[in-house]
mmCIF file as Biopython writes it, N, C-alpha, C and O atoms, coordinates in Angstrom:
data_model
#
loop_
_atom_site.group_PDB
_atom_site.id
_atom_site.type_symbol
_atom_site.label_atom_id
_atom_site.label_alt_id
_atom_site.label_comp_id
_atom_site.label_asym_id
_atom_site.label_entity_id
_atom_site.label_seq_id
_atom_site.pdbx_PDB_ins_code
_atom_site.Cartn_x
_atom_site.Cartn_y
_atom_site.Cartn_z
_atom_site.occupancy
_atom_site.B_iso_or_equiv
_atom_site.auth_seq_id
_atom_site.auth_asym_id
_atom_site.pdbx_PDB_model_num
ATOM 1   N N  . MET A ? 1  ? 6.615   3.041   6.533   1.0 0.0 1  A 1 
ATOM 2   C CA . MET A ? 1  ? 5.511   2.329   7.260   1.0 0.0 1  A 1 
ATOM 3   C C  . MET A ? 1  ? 4.480   1.982   6.189   1.0 0.0 1  A 1 
ATOM 4   O O  . MET A ? 1  ? 4.281   2.733   5.234   1.0 0.0 1  A 1 
ATOM 5   N N  . TYR A ? 2  ? 3.782   0.748   6.376   1.0 0.0 2  A 1 
ATOM 6   C CA . TYR A ? 2  ? 2.791   0.321   5.349   1.0 0.0 2  A 1 
ATOM 7   C C  . TYR A ? 2  ? 1.533   -0.003  6.177   1.0 0.0 2  A 1 
ATOM 8   O O  . TYR A ? 2  ? 1.521   -0.344  7.359   1.0 0.0 2  A 1 
ATOM 9   N N  . ILE A ? 3  ? 0.386   0.173   5.289   1.0 0.0 3  A 1 
ATOM 10  C CA . ILE A ? 3  ? -0.906  -0.324  5.732   1.0 0.0 3  A 1 
ATOM 11  C C  . ILE A ? 3  ? -0.819  -1.726  5.503   1.0 0.0 3  A 1 
ATOM 12  O O  . ILE A ? 3  ? -0.211  -2.181  4.534   1.0 0.0 3  A 1 
ATOM 13  N N  . LYS A ? 4  ? -1.422  -2.465  6.385   1.0 0.0 4  A 1 
ATOM 14  C CA . LYS A ? 4  ? -1.605  -3.951  6.152   1.0 0.0 4  A 1 
ATOM 15  C C  . LYS A ? 4  ? -2.914  -4.269  6.317   1.0 0.0 4  A 1 
ATOM 16  O O  . LYS A ? 4  ? -3.378  -4.313  7.456   1.0 0.0 4  A 1 
ATOM 17  N N  . GLY A ? 5  ? -3.743  -4.551  5.143   1.0 0.0 5  A 1 
ATOM 18  C CA . GLY A ? 5  ? -5.103  -4.845  5.154   1.0 0.0 5  A 1 
ATOM 19  C C  . GLY A ? 5  ? -5.586  -5.535  3.846   1.0 0.0 5  A 1 
ATOM 20  O O  . GLY A ? 5  ? -4.817  -6.074  3.049   1.0 0.0 5  A 1 
ATOM 21  N N  . THR A ? 6  ? -6.851  -5.468  3.714   1.0 0.0 6  A 1 
ATOM 22  C CA . THR A ? 6  ? -7.393  -6.189  2.415   1.0 0.0 6  A 1 
ATOM 23  C C  . THR A ? 6  ? -7.126  -5.351  1.200   1.0 0.0 6  A 1 
ATOM 24  O O  . THR A ? 6  ? -6.906  -4.144  1.302   1.0 0.0 6  A 1 
ATOM 25  N N  . GLU A ? 7  ? -7.143  -5.976  0.061   1.0 0.0 7  A 1 
ATOM 26  C CA . GLU A ? 7  ? -7.013  -5.157  -1.148  1.0 0.0 7  A 1 
ATOM 27  C C  . GLU A ? 7  ? -7.960  -4.027  -1.245  1.0 0.0 7  A 1 
ATOM 28  O O  . GLU A ? 7  ? -7.510  -2.995  -1.742  1.0 0.0 7  A 1 
ATOM 29  N N  . GLN A ? 8  ? -9.225  -4.041  -0.847  1.0 0.0 8  A 1 
ATOM 30  C CA . GLN A ? 8  ? -10.153 -2.968  -0.911  1.0 0.0 8  A 1 
ATOM 31  C C  . GLN A ? 8  ? -9.817  -1.833  0.061   1.0 0.0 8  A 1 
ATOM 32  O O  . GLN A ? 8  ? -9.980  -0.652  -0.245  1.0 0.0 8  A 1 
ATOM 33  N N  . GLU A ? 9  ? -9.364  -2.218  1.187   1.0 0.0 9  A 1 
ATOM 34  C CA . GLU A ? 9  ? -8.807  -1.202  2.173   1.0 0.0 9  A 1 
ATOM 35  C C  . GLU A ? 9  ? -7.637  -0.409  1.789   1.0 0.0 9  A 1 
ATOM 36  O O  . GLU A ? 9  ? -7.503  0.771   2.116   1.0 0.0 9  A 1 
ATOM 37  N N  . CYS A ? 10 ? -6.731  -1.116  1.042   1.0 0.0 10 A 1 
ATOM 38  C CA . CYS A ? 10 ? -5.537  -0.486  0.342   1.0 0.0 10 A 1 
ATOM 39  C C  . CYS A ? 10 ? -6.031  0.358   -0.657  1.0 0.0 10 A 1 
ATOM 40  O O  . CYS A ? 10 ? -5.763  1.559   -0.616  1.0 0.0 10 A 1 
ATOM 41  N N  . LEU A ? 11 ? -6.819  -0.185  -1.679  1.0 0.0 11 A 1 
ATOM 42  C CA . LEU A ? 11 ? -7.414  0.694   -2.680  1.0 0.0 11 A 1 
ATOM 43  C C  . LEU A ? 11 ? -8.195  2.053   -2.089  1.0 0.0 11 A 1 
ATOM 44  O O  . LEU A ? 11 ? -8.021  3.163   -2.592  1.0 0.0 11 A 1 
ATOM 45  N N  . ALA A ? 12 ? -9.026  1.822   -1.020  1.0 0.0 12 A 1 
ATOM 46  C CA . ALA A ? 12 ? -9.647  2.930   -0.534  1.0 0.0 12 A 1 
ATOM 47  C C  . ALA A ? 12 ? -8.707  4.017   -0.076  1.0 0.0 12 A 1 
ATOM 48  O O  . ALA A ? 12 ? -8.975  5.203   -0.267  1.0 0.0 12 A 1 
ATOM 49  N N  . TYR A ? 13 ? -7.585  3.607   0.542   1.0 0.0 13 A 1 
ATOM 50  C CA . TYR A ? 13 ? -6.703  4.484   1.146   1.0 0.0 13 A 1 
ATOM 51  C C  . TYR A ? 13 ? -5.843  5.167   0.006   1.0 0.0 13 A 1 
ATOM 52  O O  . TYR A ? 13 ? -5.502  6.340   0.157   1.0 0.0 13 A 1 
ATOM 53  N N  . ASP A ? 14 ? -5.483  4.470   -1.123  1.0 0.0 14 A 1 
ATOM 54  C CA . ASP A ? 14 ? -4.973  5.077   -2.197  1.0 0.0 14 A 1 
ATOM 55  C C  . ASP A ? 14 ? -5.846  6.008   -2.919  1.0 0.0 14 A 1 
ATOM 56  O O  . ASP A ? 14 ? -5.346  6.995   -3.458  1.0 0.0 14 A 1 
ATOM 57  N N  . ALA A ? 15 ? -7.136  5.778   -2.979  1.0 0.0 15 A 1 
ATOM 58  C CA . ALA A ? 15 ? -8.052  6.791   -3.526  1.0 0.0 15 A 1 
ATOM 59  C C  . ALA A ? 15 ? -8.090  8.132   -2.662  1.0 0.0 15 A 1 
ATOM 60  O O  . ALA A ? 15 ? -8.121  9.249   -3.179  1.0 0.0 15 A 1 
ATOM 61  N N  . GLU A ? 16 ? -8.084  7.910   -1.355  1.0 0.0 16 A 1 
ATOM 62  C CA . GLU A ? 16 ? -8.216  8.962   -0.456  1.0 0.0 16 A 1 
ATOM 63  C C  . GLU A ? 16 ? -7.004  9.965   -0.666  1.0 0.0 16 A 1 
ATOM 64  O O  . GLU A ? 16 ? -7.210  11.169  -0.825  1.0 0.0 16 A 1 
ATOM 65  N N  . VAL A ? 17 ? -5.719  9.410   -0.660  1.0 0.0 17 A 1 
ATOM 66  C CA . VAL A ? 17 ? -4.544  10.077  -0.845  1.0 0.0 17 A 1 
ATOM 67  C C  . VAL A ? 17 ? -4.434  10.634  -2.314  1.0 0.0 17 A 1 
ATOM 68  O O  . VAL A ? 17 ? -3.945  11.752  -2.477  1.0 0.0 17 A 1 
ATOM 69  N N  . THR A ? 18 ? -4.832  9.962   -3.291  1.0 0.0 18 A 1 
ATOM 70  C CA . THR A ? 18 ? -4.704  10.491  -4.631  1.0 0.0 18 A 1 
ATOM 71  C C  . THR A ? 18 ? -5.755  11.656  -4.880  1.0 0.0 18 A 1 
ATOM 72  O O  . THR A ? 18 ? -5.490  12.593  -5.633  1.0 0.0 18 A 1 
ATOM 73  N N  . ALA A ? 19 ? -6.865  11.554  -4.258  1.0 0.0 19 A 1 
ATOM 74  C CA . ALA A ? 19 ? -7.745  12.731  -4.427  1.0 0.0 19 A 1 
ATOM 75  C C  . ALA A ? 19 ? -7.276  13.987  -3.649  1.0 0.0 19 A 1 
ATOM 76  O O  . ALA A ? 19 ? -7.464  15.121  -4.089  1.0 0.0 19 A 1 
ATOM 77  N N  . GLY A ? 20 ? -6.690  13.746  -2.534  1.0 0.0 20 A 1 
ATOM 78  C CA . GLY A ? 20 ? -6.128  14.800  -1.661  1.0 0.0 20 A 1 
ATOM 79  C C  . GLY A ? 20 ? -4.996  15.452  -2.129  1.0 0.0 20 A 1 
ATOM 80  O O  . GLY A ? 20 ? -4.799  16.630  -1.829  1.0 0.0 20 A 1 
ATOM 81  N N  . GLU A ? 21 ? -4.031  14.661  -3.009  1.0 0.0 21 A 1 
ATOM 82  C CA . GLU A ? 21 ? -2.827  15.251  -3.557  1.0 0.0 21 A 1 
ATOM 83  C C  . GLU A ? 21 ? -3.160  15.907  -4.862  1.0 0.0 21 A 1 
ATOM 84  O O  . GLU A ? 21 ? -2.392  16.728  -5.364  1.0 0.0 21 A 1 
ATOM 85  N N  . ASN A ? 22 ? -4.239  15.575  -5.392  1.0 0.0 22 A 1 
ATOM 86  C CA . ASN A ? 22 ? -4.495  16.240  -6.900  1.0 0.0 22 A 1 
ATOM 87  C C  . ASN A ? 22 ? -3.296  16.094  -7.776  1.0 0.0 22 A 1 
ATOM 88  O O  . ASN A ? 22 ? -2.698  17.043  -8.285  1.0 0.0 22 A 1 
ATOM 89  N N  . TYR A ? 23 ? -2.965  14.729  -7.924  1.0 0.0 23 A 1 
ATOM 90  C CA . TYR A ? 23 ? -1.753  14.480  -8.995  1.0 0.0 23 A 1 
ATOM 91  C C  . TYR A ? 23 ? -2.007  14.973  -10.362 1.0 0.0 23 A 1 
ATOM 92  O O  . TYR A ? 23 ? -3.115  14.870  -10.888 1.0 0.0 23 A 1 
ATOM 93  N N  . THR A ? 24 ? -1.004  15.498  -10.932 1.0 0.0 24 A 1 
ATOM 94  C CA . THR A ? 24 ? -1.002  15.827  -12.291 1.0 0.0 24 A 1 
ATOM 95  C C  . THR A ? 24 ? 0.146   15.287  -12.872 1.0 0.0 24 A 1 
ATOM 96  O O  . THR A ? 24 ? 0.956   14.703  -12.152 1.0 0.0 24 A 1 
ATOM 97  N N  . GLY A ? 25 ? 0.359   15.415  -14.257 1.0 0.0 25 A 1 
ATOM 98  C CA . GLY A ? 25 ? 1.543   14.977  -14.860 1.0 0.0 25 A 1 
ATOM 99  C C  . GLY A ? 25 ? 1.597   13.495  -14.790 1.0 0.0 25 A 1 
ATOM 100 O O  . GLY A ? 25 ? 0.596   12.781  -14.847 1.0 0.0 25 A 1 
ATOM 101 N N  . GLY A ? 26 ? 2.963   13.018  -14.649 1.0 0.0 26 A 1 
ATOM 102 C CA . GLY A ? 26 ? 3.224   11.608  -14.651 1.0 0.0 26 A 1 
ATOM 103 C C  . GLY A ? 26 ? 2.718   10.913  -13.488 1.0 0.0 26 A 1 
ATOM 104 O O  . GLY A ? 26 ? 2.575   9.698   -13.623 1.0 0.0 26 A 1 
ATOM 105 N N  . THR A ? 27 ? 2.414   11.436  -12.357 1.0 0.0 27 A 1 
ATOM 106 C CA . THR A ? 27 ? 1.868   10.570  -11.206 1.0 0.0 27 A 1 
ATOM 107 C C  . THR A ? 27 ? 0.435   10.789  -11.230 1.0 0.0 27 A 1 
ATOM 108 O O  . THR A ? 27 ? -0.104  11.894  -11.282 1.0 0.0 27 A 1 
ATOM 109 N N  . ILE A ? 28 ? -0.185  9.593   -11.186 1.0 0.0 28 A 1 
ATOM 110 C CA . ILE A ? 28 ? -1.744  9.683   -11.318 1.0 0.0 28 A 1 
ATOM 111 C C  . ILE A ? 28 ? -2.387  8.932   -10.065 1.0 0.0 28 A 1 
ATOM 112 O O  . ILE A ? 28 ? -3.605  8.910   -9.889  1.0 0.0 28 A 1 
ATOM 113 N N  . ARG A ? 29 ? -1.424  8.284   -9.162  1.0 0.0 29 A 1 
ATOM 114 C CA . ARG A ? 29 ? -1.985  7.588   -8.030  1.0 0.0 29 A 1 
ATOM 115 C C  . ARG A ? 29 ? -0.999  7.476   -6.975  1.0 0.0 29 A 1 
ATOM 116 O O  . ARG A ? 29 ? 0.194   7.588   -7.257  1.0 0.0 29 A 1 
ATOM 117 N N  . TRP A ? 30 ? -1.423  7.242   -5.655  1.0 0.0 30 A 1 
ATOM 118 C CA . TRP A ? 30 ? -0.446  7.265   -4.713  1.0 0.0 30 A 1 
ATOM 119 C C  . TRP A ? 30 ? 0.390   5.867   -4.738  1.0 0.0 30 A 1 
ATOM 120 O O  . TRP A ? 30 ? 1.598   5.905   -4.507  1.0 0.0 30 A 1 
ATOM 121 N N  . GLY A ? 31 ? -0.200  4.750   -4.993  1.0 0.0 31 A 1 
ATOM 122 C CA . GLY A ? 31 ? 0.364   3.505   -4.965  1.0 0.0 31 A 1 
ATOM 123 C C  . GLY A ? 31 ? -0.558  2.299   -5.446  1.0 0.0 31 A 1 
ATOM 124 O O  . GLY A ? 31 ? -1.724  2.491   -5.789  1.0 0.0 31 A 1 
ATOM 125 N N  . GLU A ? 32 ? 0.012   1.103   -5.448  1.0 0.0 32 A 1 
ATOM 126 C CA . GLU A ? 32 ? -0.738  -0.054  -5.825  1.0 0.0 32 A 1 
ATOM 127 C C  . GLU A ? 32 ? -0.535  -1.085  -4.536  1.0 0.0 32 A 1 
ATOM 128 O O  . GLU A ? 32 ? 0.549   -1.193  -3.965  1.0 0.0 32 A 1 
ATOM 129 N N  . PRO A ? 33 ? -1.541  -1.712  -4.215  1.0 0.0 33 A 1 
ATOM 130 C CA . PRO A ? 33 ? -1.379  -2.754  -3.245  1.0 0.0 33 A 1 
ATOM 131 C C  . PRO A ? 33 ? -0.261  -3.799  -3.512  1.0 0.0 33 A 1 
ATOM 132 O O  . PRO A ? 33 ? -0.114  -4.211  -4.663  1.0 0.0 33 A 1 
ATOM 133 N N  . ILE A ? 34 ? 0.490   -4.224  -2.565  1.0 0.0 34 A 1 
ATOM 134 C CA . ILE A ? 34 ? 1.615   -5.230  -2.693  1.0 0.0 34 A 1 
ATOM 135 C C  . ILE A ? 34 ? 0.975   -6.422  -1.860  1.0 0.0 34 A 1 
ATOM 136 O O  . ILE A ? 34 ? 0.726   -6.371  -0.656  1.0 0.0 34 A 1 
ATOM 137 N N  . GLU A ? 35 ? 0.763   -7.447  -2.660  1.0 0.0 35 A 1 
ATOM 138 C CA . GLU A ? 35 ? 0.223   -8.717  -2.086  1.0 0.0 35 A 1 
ATOM 139 C C  . GLU A ? 35 ? 1.321   -9.685  -1.584  1.0 0.0 35 A 1 
ATOM 140 O O  . GLU A ? 35 ? 2.185   -10.110 -2.352  1.0 0.0 35 A 1 
ATOM 141 N N  . ILE A ? 36 ? 1.265   -10.026 -0.267  1.0 0.0 36 A 1 
ATOM 142 C CA . ILE A ? 36 ? 2.338   -10.923 0.277   1.0 0.0 36 A 1 
ATOM 143 C C  . ILE A ? 36 ? 1.638   -11.874 1.145   1.0 0.0 36 A 1 
ATOM 144 O O  . ILE A ? 36 ? 0.991   -11.396 2.076   1.0 0.0 36 A 1 
ATOM 145 N N  . ASP A ? 37 ? 1.664   -13.118 0.991   1.0 0.0 37 A 1 
ATOM 146 C CA . ASP A ? 37 ? 1.037   -14.089 1.991   1.0 0.0 37 A 1 
ATOM 147 C C  . ASP A ? 37 ? -0.410  -13.843 2.191   1.0 0.0 37 A 1 
ATOM 148 O O  . ASP A ? 37 ? -0.883  -14.027 3.312   1.0 0.0 37 A 1 
ATOM 149 N N  . GLY A ? 38 ? -1.140  -13.453 1.233   1.0 0.0 38 A 1 
ATOM 150 C CA . GLY A ? 38 ? -2.596  -13.249 1.506   1.0 0.0 38 A 1 
ATOM 151 C C  . GLY A ? 38 ? -2.912  -11.922 2.111   1.0 0.0 38 A 1 
ATOM 152 O O  . GLY A ? 38 ? -4.096  -11.672 2.337   1.0 0.0 38 A 1 
ATOM 153 N N  . PHE A ? 39 ? -2.011  -11.059 2.395   1.0 0.0 39 A 1 
ATOM 154 C CA . PHE A ? 39 ? -2.247  -9.699  2.871   1.0 0.0 39 A 1 
ATOM 155 C C  . PHE A ? 39 ? -1.879  -8.708  1.833   1.0 0.0 39 A 1 
ATOM 156 O O  . PHE A ? 39 ? -1.129  -9.011  0.906   1.0 0.0 39 A 1 
ATOM 157 N N  . ASN A ? 40 ? -2.423  -7.463  1.979   1.0 0.0 40 A 1 
ATOM 158 C CA . ASN A ? 40 ? -2.060  -6.430  0.992   1.0 0.0 40 A 1 
ATOM 159 C C  . ASN A ? 40 ? -1.601  -5.436  1.873   1.0 0.0 40 A 1 
ATOM 160 O O  . ASN A ? 40 ? -2.052  -5.266  3.006   1.0 0.0 40 A 1 
ATOM 161 N N  . TYR A ? 41 ? -0.501  -4.634  1.233   1.0 0.0 41 A 1 
ATOM 162 C CA . TYR A ? 41 ? 0.281   -3.615  1.866   1.0 0.0 41 A 1 
ATOM 163 C C  . TYR A ? 41 ? 0.259   -2.385  1.052   1.0 0.0 41 A 1 
ATOM 164 O O  . TYR A ? 41 ? 0.299   -2.488  -0.174  1.0 0.0 41 A 1 
ATOM 165 N N  . MET A ? 42 ? 0.198   -1.217  1.629   1.0 0.0 42 A 1 
ATOM 166 C CA . MET A ? 42 ? 0.167   0.105   0.816   1.0 0.0 42 A 1 
ATOM 167 C C  . MET A ? 42 ? 1.029   1.065   1.709   1.0 0.0 42 A 1 
ATOM 168 O O  . MET A ? 42 ? 0.851   1.119   2.926   1.0 0.0 42 A 1 
ATOM 169 N N  . PRO A ? 43 ? 1.992   1.838   1.040   1.0 0.0 43 A 1 
ATOM 170 C CA . PRO A ? 43 ? 2.750   2.680   1.874   1.0 0.0 43 A 1 
ATOM 171 C C  . PRO A ? 43 ? 1.945   3.880   2.389   1.0 0.0 43 A 1 
ATOM 172 O O  . PRO A ? 43 ? 1.019   4.375   1.746   1.0 0.0 43 A 1 
ATOM 173 N N  . VAL A ? 44 ? 2.343   4.305   3.553   1.0 0.0 44 A 1 
ATOM 174 C CA . VAL A ? 44 ? 1.395   5.327   4.381   1.0 0.0 44 A 1 
ATOM 175 C C  . VAL A ? 44 ? 2.005   6.601   3.875   1.0 0.0 44 A 1 
ATOM 176 O O  . VAL A ? 44 ? 3.224   6.704   3.730   1.0 0.0 44 A 1 
ATOM 177 N N  . ASN A ? 45 ? 1.113   7.634   3.588   1.0 0.0 45 A 1 
ATOM 178 C CA . ASN A ? 45 ? 1.572   8.903   3.371   1.0 0.0 45 A 1 
ATOM 179 C C  . ASN A ? 45 ? 1.219   9.709   4.841   1.0 0.0 45 A 1 
ATOM 180 O O  . ASN A ? 45 ? 0.094   9.755   5.341   1.0 0.0 45 A 1 
ATOM 181 N N  . ASP A ? 46 ? 2.336   10.271  5.355   1.0 0.0 46 A 1 
ATOM 182 C CA . ASP A ? 46 ? 2.195   10.903  6.657   1.0 0.0 46 A 1 
ATOM 183 C C  . ASP A ? 46 ? 0.999   12.082  6.663   1.0 0.0 46 A 1 
ATOM 184 O O  . ASP A ? 46 ? 0.408   12.337  7.712   1.0 0.0 46 A 1 
ATOM 185 N N  . ARG A ? 47 ? 0.744   12.655  5.636   1.0 0.0 47 A 1 
ATOM 186 C CA . ARG A ? 47 ? -0.296  13.472  5.586   1.0 0.0 47 A 1 
ATOM 187 C C  . ARG A ? 47 ? -1.697  13.009  5.641   1.0 0.0 47 A 1 
ATOM 188 O O  . ARG A ? 47 ? -2.617  13.799  5.850   1.0 0.0 47 A 1 
ATOM 189 N N  . TYR A ? 48 ? -1.880  11.730  5.456   1.0 0.0 48 A 1 
ATOM 190 C CA . TYR A ? 48 ? -3.142  11.104  5.538   1.0 0.0 48 A 1 
ATOM 191 C C  . TYR A ? 48 ? -3.260  9.907   6.663   1.0 0.0 48 A 1 
ATOM 192 O O  . TYR A ? 48 ? -3.105  8.729   6.339   1.0 0.0 48 A 1 
ATOM 193 N N  . PRO A ? 49 ? -3.510  10.260  7.834   1.0 0.0 49 A 1 
ATOM 194 C CA . PRO A ? 49 ? -3.503  9.234   8.880   1.0 0.0 49 A 1 
ATOM 195 C C  . PRO A ? 49 ? -4.551  8.075   8.656   1.0 0.0 49 A 1 
ATOM 196 O O  . PRO A ? 49 ? -5.484  8.220   7.865   1.0 0.0 49 A 1 
ATOM 197 N N  . THR A ? 50 ? -4.388  7.088   9.279   1.0 0.0 50 A 1 
ATOM 198 C CA . THR A ? 50 ? -5.270  5.871   8.952   1.0 0.0 50 A 1 
ATOM 199 C C  . THR A ? 50 ? -5.508  5.146   10.346  1.0 0.0 50 A 1 
ATOM 200 O O  . THR A ? 50 ? -4.640  5.136   11.218  1.0 0.0 50 A 1 
ATOM 201 N N  . SER A ? 51 ? -6.633  4.595   10.476  1.0 0.0 51 A 1 
ATOM 202 C CA . SER A ? 51 ? -6.817  3.693   11.636  1.0 0.0 51 A 1 
ATOM 203 C C  . SER A ? 51 ? -6.649  2.141   11.279  1.0 0.0 51 A 1 
ATOM 204 O O  . SER A ? 51 ? -6.902  1.229   12.066  1.0 0.0 51 A 1 
ATOM 205 N N  . LEU A ? 52 ? -6.220  1.995   10.077  1.0 0.0 52 A 1 
ATOM 206 C CA . LEU A ? 52 ? -5.962  0.575   9.687   1.0 0.0 52 A 1 
ATOM 207 C C  . LEU A ? 52 ? -4.567  0.091   10.279  1.0 0.0 52 A 1 
ATOM 208 O O  . LEU A ? 52 ? -3.704  0.916   10.581  1.0 0.0 52 A 1 
ATOM 209 N N  . THR A ? 53 ? -4.381  -1.273  10.433  1.0 0.0 53 A 1 
ATOM 210 C CA . THR A ? 53 ? -3.241  -1.831  10.862  1.0 0.0 53 A 1 
ATOM 211 C C  . THR A ? 53 ? -1.970  -1.207  10.008  1.0 0.0 53 A 1 
ATOM 212 O O  . THR A ? 53 ? -2.072  -1.074  8.788   1.0 0.0 53 A 1 
ATOM 213 N N  . THR A ? 54 ? -0.877  -0.865  10.652  1.0 0.0 54 A 1 
ATOM 214 C CA . THR A ? 54 ? 0.260   -0.477  10.064  1.0 0.0 54 A 1 
ATOM 215 C C  . THR A ? 54 ? 1.384   -1.321  10.533  1.0 0.0 54 A 1 
ATOM 216 O O  . THR A ? 54 ? 1.375   -1.814  11.661  1.0 0.0 54 A 1 
ATOM 217 N N  . VAL A ? 55 ? 2.345   -1.494  9.695   1.0 0.0 55 A 1 
ATOM 218 C CA . VAL A ? 55 ? 3.751   -2.202  10.008  1.0 0.0 55 A 1 
ATOM 219 C C  . VAL A ? 55 ? 4.728   -1.370  9.612   1.0 0.0 55 A 1 
ATOM 220 O O  . VAL A ? 55 ? 4.479   -0.490  8.788   1.0 0.0 55 A 1 
ATOM 221 N N  . SER A ? 56 ? 6.026   -1.538  10.167  1.0 0.0 56 A 1 
ATOM 222 C CA . SER A ? 56 ? 7.057   -0.748  9.923   1.0 0.0 56 A 1 
ATOM 223 C C  . SER A ? 56 ? 7.633   -1.113  8.667   1.0 0.0 56 A 1 
ATOM 224 O O  . SER A ? 56 ? 8.059   -0.233  7.919   1.0 0.0 56 A 1 
ATOM 225 N N  . GLU A ? 57 ? 7.696   -2.431  8.335   1.0 0.0 57 A 1 
ATOM 226 C CA . GLU A ? 57 ? 8.266   -2.827  6.958   1.0 0.0 57 A 1 
ATOM 227 C C  . GLU A ? 57 ? 7.616   -3.877  6.335   1.0 0.0 57 A 1 
ATOM 228 O O  . GLU A ? 57 ? 6.732   -4.424  6.994   1.0 0.0 57 A 1 
ATOM 229 N N  . LEU A ? 58 ? 7.851   -4.299  5.190   1.0 0.0 58 A 1 
ATOM 230 C CA . LEU A ? 58 ? 7.074   -5.436  4.455   1.0 0.0 58 A 1 
ATOM 231 C C  . LEU A ? 58 ? 7.821   -6.654  4.892   1.0 0.0 58 A 1 
ATOM 232 O O  . LEU A ? 58 ? 9.027   -6.665  5.140   1.0 0.0 58 A 1 
ATOM 233 N N  . PRO A ? 59 ? 6.975   -7.728  4.972   1.0 0.0 59 A 1 
ATOM 234 C CA . PRO A ? 59 ? 7.432   -9.026  5.423   1.0 0.0 59 A 1 
ATOM 235 C C  . PRO A ? 59 ? 8.409   -9.547  4.353   1.0 0.0 59 A 1 
ATOM 236 O O  . PRO A ? 59 ? 8.308   -9.126  3.201   1.0 0.0 59 A 1 
ATOM 237 N N  . PRO A ? 60 ? 9.310   -10.406 4.674   1.0 0.0 60 A 1 
ATOM 238 C CA . PRO A ? 60 ? 10.155  -10.996 3.452   1.0 0.0 60 A 1 
ATOM 239 C C  . PRO A ? 60 ? 9.291   -11.650 2.434   1.0 0.0 60 A 1 
ATOM 240 O O  . PRO A ? 60 ? 8.246   -12.251 2.683   1.0 0.0 60 A 1 
ATOM 241 N N  . GLN A ? 61 ? 9.790   -11.486 1.345   1.0 0.0 61 A 1 
ATOM 242 C CA . GLN A ? 61 ? 9.093   -12.044 0.065   1.0 0.0 61 A 1 
ATOM 243 C C  . GLN A ? 61 ? 9.849   -13.302 -0.514  1.0 0.0 61 A 1 
ATOM 244 O O  . GLN A ? 61 ? 11.065  -13.258 -0.703  1.0 0.0 61 A 1 
ATOM 245 N N  . PRO A ? 62 ? 9.163   -14.327 -0.766  1.0 0.0 62 A 1 
ATOM 246 C CA . PRO A ? 62 ? 10.039  -15.490 -1.423  1.0 0.0 62 A 1 
ATOM 247 C C  . PRO A ? 62 ? 10.688  -15.110 -2.539  1.0 0.0 62 A 1 
ATOM 248 O O  . PRO A ? 62 ? 10.144  -14.310 -3.299  1.0 0.0 62 A 1 
ATOM 249 N N  . ASP A ? 63 ? 11.947  -15.621 -2.812  1.0 0.0 63 A 1 
ATOM 250 C CA . ASP A ? 63 ? 12.637  -15.277 -3.933  1.0 0.0 63 A 1 
ATOM 251 C C  . ASP A ? 63 ? 12.039  -16.242 -5.107  1.0 0.0 63 A 1 
ATOM 252 O O  . ASP A ? 63 ? 11.963  -17.465 -4.984  1.0 0.0 63 A 1 
ATOM 253 N N  . PRO A ? 64 ? 11.648  -15.555 -6.198  1.0 0.0 64 A 1 
ATOM 254 C CA . PRO A ? 64 ? 10.832  -16.332 -7.260  1.0 0.0 64 A 1 
ATOM 255 C C  . PRO A ? 64 ? 11.756  -17.194 -7.965  1.0 0.0 64 A 1 
ATOM 256 O O  . PRO A ? 64 ? 11.254  -18.005 -8.743  1.0 0.0 64 A 1 
ATOM 257 N N  . ASP A ? 65 ? 13.226  -17.163 -7.816  1.0 0.0 65 A 1 
ATOM 258 C CA . ASP A ? 65 ? 14.110  -17.963 -8.632  1.0 0.0 65 A 1 
ATOM 259 C C  . ASP A ? 65 ? 14.543  -19.238 -7.865  1.0 0.0 65 A 1 
ATOM 260 O O  . ASP A ? 65 ? 15.393  -20.034 -8.264  1.0 0.0 65 A 1 
ATOM 261 N N  . VAL A ? 66 ? 13.812  -19.324 -6.658  1.0 0.0 66 A 1 
ATOM 262 C CA . VAL A ? 66 ? 14.244  -20.351 -5.684  1.0 0.0 66 A 1 
ATOM 263 C C  . VAL A ? 66 ? 13.176  -21.328 -5.527  1.0 0.0 66 A 1 
ATOM 264 O O  . VAL A ? 66 ? 12.141  -20.900 -5.016  1.0 0.0 66 A 1 
ATOM 265 N N  . GLU A ? 67 ? 13.223  -22.722 -5.911  1.0 0.0 67 A 1 
ATOM 266 C CA . GLU A ? 67 ? 12.230  -23.503 -5.874  1.0 0.0 67 A 1 
ATOM 267 C C  . GLU A ? 67 ? 11.869  -23.904 -4.371  1.0 0.0 67 A 1 
ATOM 268 O O  . GLU A ? 67 ? 12.720  -24.257 -3.555  1.0 0.0 67 A 1 
ATOM 269 N N  . GLN A ? 68 ? 10.587  -23.813 -4.124  1.0 0.0 68 A 1 
ATOM 270 C CA . GLN A ? 68 ? 10.094  -24.163 -2.658  1.0 0.0 68 A 1 
ATOM 271 C C  . GLN A ? 68 ? 9.813   -25.465 -2.609  1.0 0.0 68 A 1 
ATOM 272 O O  . GLN A ? 68 ? 9.409   -25.971 -1.562  1.0 0.0 68 A 1 
#
């Protein structure tokens, strides 16, 4: 499941999860926003509920090797 929102909303959710998980070692943050067609997506962590819009999967992404 993914949050679908603005880059700022996704970054705020990442900051909440990262702070709550107190990552050490190689992992320093929950994730990075994934931009597709003007929307940003962030994986949902089940331990951190959100009121933001969620989707079950990412939308299809254009193949960068295929000319549009």
